[in-house]
Residue, then its C-alpha position, 0 to 999 in steps of 0.5 A: t300306186k301313189s302313197t298317202t300321208g297322215y292318219a289314214a281311215p282304218g281298214v274295215e268292212w261295211g264302212a260308208s264312203a262318199s266323195a265331194g269336191h277333192y275329198l273322199y270321206q269314210y265313216g265307221g265300219f267293222d274292223g273284225s273285232s269292234h264297231r268304228g265311229s271315226l270319220h276321216h277324209l282323204n284330200t285327193a289333191t294332196s293325198h293326205w288323210t285327216e281324222l275329223p273330230g266331232g263326227p257322228a257319236r254313234k259307232k255303227f256299220g252298214c250305213g248309207m252316206v251321201t254328200w249334200g253341199d258341205r254336209l255328210v248325211l248318214f242313214g240307217g245301219r247297224a249299231c252296237g249290239l247288231k241293232l238295225t236303226n233308221e237314224l239319220h245323222v247330218f254332219d257339217t264338214k266345215t265346222g266339224k259338228e253334228l248338226y242334228l240327229i233324227t231318230d225313231p226311238v224304235v230299233i229292230s232286233l236282228t232276231t226279229c228279222l229271222 
C-alpha cells in the first residue's frame, strides 16, 4: 500500500466518487452521525489529498456523481431530514465554484415511499 498526504476525505458511507485525469473526487456521505457536504480530491500522481473550497452547499448522501470535462455533475441523493431530492449540481473544478443548481422544489419524503 502507498501512503497519502494532505487532508484526506472523511470515512463515509453512501458518498459519491468520480475520477478525471489523475484526480479522484469524493463528495458528501454519512459518517455515522451526520451528513457530510465536503468535496475532496486525491491527486493520484502525487498521492496528495486536498479539500476543495466552495463545493456544493447542500449536505447530502447517496447522490450520483460523474465528471464532464472540468466539471463535476451531482444528481439526486438524500438531503438532511432524509428527503429524497432531484437536485442537479454542476461544480467547476478549475474555479472551485458551483456553476449552477437545478432543482425542482418538490422533494419526496421517505414516508411517502413506504
